C-alpha positions as CSV (number, residue, x, y, z in Angstrom):
1,X,-95.1,17.0,-13.3
2,X,-96.4,20.6,-13.6
3,X,-98.1,22.1,-10.6
4,X,-99.4,25.5,-9.5
5,X,-98.7,26.7,-6.0
6,X,-102.2,27.7,-4.8
7,X,-101.4,28.8,-1.3
8,X,-98.6,28.9,1.3
9,X,-99.4,29.2,5.0
10,X,-96.9,29.8,7.7
11,X,-96.1,27.0,10.1
12,X,-98.9,26.5,12.6
13,X,-98.6,24.2,15.6
14,X,-101.3,21.6,15.8
15,X,-102.3,21.8,12.1
16,X,-102.0,18.4,10.4
17,X,-102.0,17.6,6.8
18,X,-105.1,15.8,5.5
19,X,-104.9,12.5,3.8
20,X,-106.9,12.6,0.6
21,X,-107.6,9.4,-1.3
22,X,-106.4,8.5,-4.8
23,X,-103.2,9.0,-6.6
24,X,-101.6,12.0,-8.4
25,X,-103.5,13.1,-11.5
26,X,-104.2,16.4,-13.3
27,X,-106.7,18.6,-11.4
28,X,-105.9,17.1,-8.0
29,X,-105.0,19.4,-5.1
30,X,-102.0,18.2,-3.0
31,X,-101.6,19.5,0.5
32,X,-98.2,19.1,2.2
33,X,-95.6,20.7,4.4
34,X,-92.1,22.0,3.6
35,X,-89.6,19.6,5.1
36,X,-86.3,21.1,3.9
37,X,-84.6,21.8,0.6
38,X,-82.5,20.1,-2.0
39,X,-78.8,20.7,-2.5
40,X,-79.8,23.1,-5.3
41,X,-82.0,25.1,-2.9
42,X,-85.4,23.8,-4.1
43,X,-88.1,23.5,-1.4
44,X,-89.0,19.9,-0.5
45,X,-92.7,19.4,0.2
46,X,-93.9,16.2,1.9
47,X,-97.5,15.2,0.9
48,X,-99.5,12.1,1.8
49,X,-98.9,10.8,-1.7
50,X,-95.2,11.5,-2.1
51,X,-92.3,13.9,-1.3
52,X,-91.5,16.3,-4.1
53,X,-89.1,19.1,-4.9
54,X,-90.6,22.3,-6.3
55,X,-89.0,23.6,-9.4
56,X,-88.1,27.0,-7.9
57,X,-85.4,28.5,-5.7
58,X,-87.9,30.7,-3.9
59,X,-87.3,30.3,-0.1
60,X,-89.9,28.5,2.0
61,X,-89.9,28.1,5.7
62,X,-89.7,24.6,7.2
63,X,-93.1,23.5,8.4
64,X,-95.0,25.8,6.0
65,X,-98.2,24.4,4.7
66,X,-98.4,24.3,0.9
67,X,-101.4,23.6,-1.4
68,X,-100.5,22.5,-4.9
69,X,-102.7,21.9,-7.9
70,X,-101.5,19.2,-10.4
71,X,-101.7,20.7,-13.9
72,X,-100.5,17.9,-16.1
73,X,-99.3,14.3,-16.5
74,X,-95.9,13.3,-15.0
75,X,-92.9,13.4,-17.4
76,X,-89.5,11.9,-17.1
77,X,-87.2,14.3,-15.2
78,X,-84.3,16.1,-16.7
79,X,-81.7,15.2,-14.2
80,X,-79.2,17.8,-13.2
81,X,-75.8,17.4,-11.6
82,X,-74.9,18.5,-8.2
83,X,-72.1,20.6,-9.7
84,X,-69.9,21.1,-12.8
85,X,-68.1,18.1,-14.2
86,X,-64.7,17.8,-12.6
87,X,-61.5,18.4,-14.6
88,X,-60.6,14.7,-14.2
89,X,-63.1,13.9,-17.0
90,X,-61.2,15.9,-19.6
91,X,-58.7,13.2,-20.5
92,X,-61.2,10.4,-21.1
93,X,-61.5,11.1,-24.8
94,X,-57.7,10.8,-25.3
95,X,-56.1,7.5,-26.6
96,X,-55.7,4.9,-23.9
97,X,-58.3,3.5,-21.5
98,X,-58.6,0.8,-24.1
99,X,-58.1,-2.2,-21.8
100,X,-61.9,-2.9,-22.0
101,X,-62.5,-1.7,-25.6
102,X,-62.2,-5.2,-26.9
103,X,-64.8,-6.4,-24.5
104,X,-67.1,-3.6,-25.7
105,X,-66.6,-4.8,-29.2
106,X,-67.2,-8.4,-28.2
107,X,-70.5,-7.6,-26.6
108,X,-71.6,-5.7,-29.7
109,X,-70.7,-8.7,-31.8
110,X,-72.7,-11.1,-29.6
111,X,-75.7,-8.8,-29.5
112,X,-76.0,-9.1,-33.3
113,X,-74.8,-12.6,-34.0
114,X,-75.9,-14.5,-30.9
115,X,-78.5,-12.7,-28.8
116,X,-79.0,-15.6,-26.4
117,X,-75.3,-15.8,-25.7
118,X,-75.2,-12.0,-25.3
119,X,-78.0,-12.1,-22.7
120,X,-76.2,-14.8,-20.8
121,X,-73.0,-12.9,-20.6
122,X,-74.8,-9.6,-19.8
123,X,-77.0,-11.1,-17.1
124,X,-74.8,-13.8,-15.5
125,X,-71.2,-12.9,-16.1
126,X,-70.6,-9.2,-16.2
127,X,-70.7,-7.4,-12.8
128,X,-73.8,-5.2,-12.6
129,X,-75.7,-3.3,-9.9
130,X,-78.0,-5.6,-7.9
131,X,-77.9,-8.3,-5.3
132,X,-75.4,-10.4,-7.2
133,X,-72.8,-7.6,-7.6
134,X,-70.5,-8.8,-4.9
135,X,-70.4,-12.4,-6.2
136,X,-69.8,-11.2,-9.7
137,X,-67.0,-8.9,-8.7
138,X,-65.3,-11.6,-6.8
139,X,-65.6,-14.0,-9.7
140,X,-64.2,-11.4,-12.1
141,X,-61.2,-10.6,-9.7
142,X,-60.5,-14.3,-9.3
143,X,-60.4,-14.8,-13.0
144,X,-58.3,-11.6,-13.4
145,X,-55.8,-12.9,-11.0
146,X,-55.3,-16.0,-13.2
147,X,-55.2,-13.8,-16.3
148,X,-57.5,-16.2,-18.2
149,X,-60.3,-14.6,-20.1
150,X,-61.8,-17.9,-21.2
151,X,-62.2,-19.1,-17.6
152,X,-64.2,-16.0,-16.9
153,X,-66.3,-15.7,-20.0
154,X,-66.6,-19.4,-20.8
155,X,-65.4,-21.5,-23.6
156,X,-68.6,-21.4,-25.6
157,X,-68.6,-17.6,-25.4
158,X,-64.9,-17.5,-26.5
159,X,-65.6,-19.8,-29.5
160,X,-68.6,-17.7,-30.5
161,X,-66.6,-14.5,-30.4
162,X,-63.8,-16.0,-32.5
163,X,-66.2,-17.4,-35.0
164,X,-68.0,-14.1,-35.6
165,X,-64.9,-11.8,-35.4
166,X,-61.6,-13.7,-36.1
167,X,-58.7,-12.1,-34.2
168,X,-60.9,-10.4,-31.5
169,X,-60.5,-13.3,-29.1
170,X,-56.7,-12.9,-29.2
171,X,-57.1,-9.2,-28.4
172,X,-59.4,-10.0,-25.5
173,X,-56.9,-12.5,-24.1
174,X,-54.1,-10.0,-24.5
175,X,-56.0,-7.2,-22.8
176,X,-57.0,-9.6,-20.0
177,X,-53.4,-10.6,-19.4
178,X,-52.3,-7.0,-19.3
179,X,-55.0,-6.1,-16.8
180,X,-54.0,-9.2,-14.7
181,X,-50.4,-8.0,-14.7
182,X,-51.5,-4.5,-13.6
183,X,-53.5,-6.0,-10.7
184,X,-50.8,-8.5,-9.7
185,X,-47.6,-6.4,-9.8
186,X,-47.2,-3.5,-7.3
187,X,-47.0,-0.1,-8.8
188,X,-45.6,3.1,-7.3
189,X,-46.3,3.1,-3.5
190,X,-47.0,-0.6,-3.6
191,X,-50.5,0.0,-5.0
192,X,-52.1,-2.7,-7.2
193,X,-54.8,-1.5,-9.7
194,X,-57.8,-3.5,-10.9
195,X,-59.9,-2.3,-13.8
196,X,-63.4,-3.7,-13.6
197,X,-66.1,-3.8,-16.2
198,X,-69.6,-2.8,-14.9
199,X,-72.7,-3.5,-17.0
200,X,-75.0,-0.5,-16.7
201,X,-77.7,0.6,-19.1
202,X,-76.8,-1.9,-21.8
203,X,-73.1,-0.8,-21.9
204,X,-69.8,-1.4,-20.2
205,X,-68.7,1.2,-17.7
206,X,-65.3,1.1,-16.0
207,X,-64.5,1.1,-12.3
208,X,-61.0,1.3,-10.9
209,X,-60.0,-0.3,-7.7
210,X,-56.7,0.4,-6.0
211,X,-55.5,-1.7,-3.1
212,X,-52.4,-2.5,-1.1
213,X,-51.8,-4.8,1.8
214,X,-50.3,-3.8,5.2
215,X,-47.8,-5.5,7.4
216,X,-48.3,-9.0,8.9
217,X,-48.4,-10.0,12.5
218,X,-45.5,-12.4,12.9
219,X,-47.2,-14.3,15.7
220,X,-50.5,-15.3,14.1
221,X,-50.2,-14.1,10.5
222,X,-53.1,-11.6,10.8
223,X,-53.0,-8.2,9.2
224,X,-51.1,-5.7,11.4
225,X,-51.4,-2.5,9.3
226,X,-54.5,-3.7,7.5
227,X,-55.5,-3.6,3.8
228,X,-56.1,-0.3,2.2
229,X,-58.5,0.0,-0.8
230,X,-59.7,2.9,-2.9
231,X,-62.6,2.6,-5.3
232,X,-62.5,5.5,-7.7
233,X,-65.4,6.4,-10.1
234,X,-67.1,9.4,-11.7
235,X,-70.9,9.5,-11.4
236,X,-72.9,11.4,-14.0
237,X,-75.0,13.3,-11.4
238,X,-72.6,13.6,-8.4
239,X,-69.2,13.9,-10.0
240,X,-66.1,12.1,-8.7
241,X,-66.6,9.8,-5.8
242,X,-63.8,8.0,-4.0
243,X,-64.4,5.4,-1.3
244,X,-61.2,5.0,0.7
245,X,-61.2,2.1,3.2
246,X,-58.9,0.5,5.7
247,X,-59.7,-3.0,6.8
248,X,-58.1,-4.8,9.8
249,X,-58.9,-8.4,10.2
250,X,-57.4,-8.9,13.6
251,X,-59.2,-5.9,15.1
252,X,-62.4,-6.6,13.0
253,X,-62.4,-3.0,12.0
254,X,-63.3,-1.2,8.8
255,X,-62.8,2.6,8.5
256,X,-64.2,4.4,5.4
257,X,-63.8,7.9,4.0
258,X,-66.2,9.0,1.3
259,X,-64.7,11.8,-0.8
260,X,-66.7,13.9,-3.3
261,X,-66.1,17.1,-5.3
262,X,-69.0,18.8,-3.5
263,X,-70.7,18.0,-0.2
264,X,-73.4,15.3,-0.4
265,X,-77.0,16.2,0.6
266,X,-77.8,15.4,4.3
267,X,-80.3,12.7,3.4
268,X,-77.8,10.9,1.2
269,X,-75.1,11.0,3.9
270,X,-77.6,9.7,6.5
271,X,-78.5,6.8,4.2
272,X,-74.9,5.9,3.6
273,X,-74.3,6.1,7.4
274,X,-77.2,3.7,8.0
275,X,-75.9,1.2,5.4
276,X,-72.5,1.3,7.0
277,X,-73.8,0.9,10.6
278,X,-76.2,-2.0,9.6
279,X,-73.4,-3.8,7.7
280,X,-71.0,-3.4,10.6
281,X,-73.6,-4.8,13.1
282,X,-74.3,-7.8,10.9
283,X,-70.6,-8.6,10.3
284,X,-69.4,-7.7,13.8
285,X,-67.2,-4.9,12.6
286,X,-66.2,-1.7,14.3
287,X,-64.8,1.4,12.7
288,X,-65.8,4.9,11.6
289,X,-67.3,6.5,8.5
290,X,-66.3,10.0,7.5
291,X,-67.1,12.4,4.6
292,X,-64.7,14.8,2.8
293,X,-65.6,17.4,0.2
294,X,-64.7,20.8,-1.2
295,X,-61.9,19.9,-1.5
296,X,-62.2,16.1,-1.6
297,X,-58.5,15.6,-1.1
298,X,-58.6,12.7,-3.5
299,X,-55.9,10.1,-3.5
300,X,-54.5,10.0,-7.1
301,X,-53.5,6.7,-8.7
302,X,-49.8,6.1,-9.5
303,X,-48.9,5.9,-13.2
304,X,-49.1,2.1,-13.8
305,X,-45.8,0.6,-14.8
306,X,-47.6,-2.2,-16.7
307,X,-49.2,0.3,-19.1
308,X,-46.9,3.2,-18.9
309,X,-48.4,6.1,-20.9
310,X,-51.9,4.6,-21.1
311,X,-54.9,6.4,-19.8
312,X,-55.4,3.9,-17.0
313,X,-53.6,6.6,-15.0
314,X,-56.6,8.9,-15.4
315,X,-58.1,9.4,-11.9
316,X,-61.7,8.7,-12.7
317,X,-64.0,6.8,-15.1
318,X,-67.6,7.7,-16.1
319,X,-70.5,5.8,-14.9
């Protein structure tokens, strides 16, 4: 929302910010203090109503007291990225990366011909951000292991797709079997690769999960070297993000490295650290969390033998 900076006072010990009543509306004066800056260099002002980033790169001293006048109604922000799009996006328009195209087409068919079935698949079957994401991912990976599209989507959904678009079901089954082979058969370096659909903003995005198992303890069968996993994705605001983990059951330990093109803001890293620490406490896991950026030293996926020449070997996918 548009504001005018009415006054900036230097930090003064003992001066507190008043707490006016009401919300944010045109004509209201907001009083706050500078509490830092965004990764782009915009001053962050903490007011009793909210924390806001000023649309300027003018420097402001931490603790400075700022008076702002609200000049207009709030508008949807024009989100900006933390940096330029990485070069790993350039190959996404090339042929390939079609393992989930048939699922895209099937969702479009259901949305037109059977809206109720479309909503069921979108809300209950497809993995999507939210409290059920873990269960939905596990259900999808279990179905992928068996290579059976119908067991994942349901027989009624499969029949509806075949009725509305003859031949599409066979393509879905074939794509699902190819993806199952890719996740089941070790590729170069013993990596397995799972391509996962993610339902976001009424469309299917693609996540890629690479994983490989470690050695086994001959005495009790527990993991000796642990299980390595790498979740690779490209986010529209942050760029490429890679979560590289090593889990050891016997030691009850989970080490994670978060790799990014550019350094994450301090508050974002703090929040990630809090989530990691709280989860470790709840699950009784030890380990360490680290961040890598500029360069991110990303682990690149091997070219999949199962789809040699296809763009599944592209490092990242847009979310």
